[in-house]
N, C-alpha and C positions, 0 to 999 in steps of 0.2 A: 722677708725681704728687708733690706736696710734703707731707711730714708734718713734725712738730715734736716732737723729743725734748726732755724735761724730765728732768734728771739729777740724782739725789741723790747723796749723800756715800757712798763715796769717788769715785763714778764721774766727776762734774764736775771733780774734781781732776786726773783723768787726762787728760780730754779738754780741759781749759782753758776750759771754759764750762758753765754751768748749763742753758742752752738752746741747742739745735742744730736749724736747720731744713735738712732734707736732701730730695734729689730722688731718687724711686725709680720703678722700672719700674710700670706700671699694674697689673700682676697681682701686686704684691708682697704678702708676708705678714709677720706680726710676726716671724717667724723670718728673713726676708730682711732686715728692718731691723736686727735685731740683727747678723746677719753684716756688713751694710753698716758699721754701727758699727765693728766690729772691724777691717774692712779699712781704713777711713778713719783710724782711731786704733788703730794697732797695740798700744800699751800697754794700752789699754782692752779689746782682743780678748784679750791675754794675761792680764788681771786676770779677765775673764769666764770663760776656760777654766781659772783656776787655775794658770797657768804662772808661773815665777818673773819678777820685774821686775828689770831691770837697776838701776833707781834706785827703790826703794820710798818714799824720803823725800817724794816728791810726794803721797803719802797722808796725810800729817801724822803726828805722833807718836803716835796713839791707834790707829792701824791697823796690823795684822800681816798679812802674806801668809802663808796657811796652806797654800799648795801643793796646794790641790784647788779645784775650780769653786765659785764663791760661790752661796749660795741667793738668787738675785735674785728680784724681783718686778717684773712688766710690767703696766701698766695701758694700755689703750686707752679714750680718751675717758672716764676715770673708772671703767672696769669692768676688773677683774683678767682677766688671759689667763693661764690655767694653762699650765705648761710642756709639757704634753702636747697643747695645742690651738694652739701659737704657730705651726706649719707650716700649720695649716690656716684660721687667722684671717686673712682678706684685708683689707687696708687701703683706705681711700678718701682721696683728696685732702683736706687740711685736718685730718686725724686728729692728735690729741695723744696722744703715747706717753710713759709715765713709767717710768723705771728707777731702782730703788732696793733697797736690802737690806731684808729683812722687819724690822719691829720687834718686839722681844721684850723681856720683863722684867715687872716687876710693880709 
């Protein structure tokens, strides 16, 4: 099945594109889709797991790698998918997935 990822900053910088269309097995979940991204784009996988990057300059001057997994947010077709639900949330062909950092501040 084909799904489309929309990547926010800094994830698109690491993958090299703001939008990626990927083919996944029919039984895939949101967790599987994240694992697929990490496998296809190893630097993105390392960033998601909080592992050091060989060249963090791709993230731009405002980003610092903090050495821990980032608090990512994933949305499926406009609805948030909590971390504890990602392994159970099945995907359908044509789904739109969004990956970004949570917005904070005031």
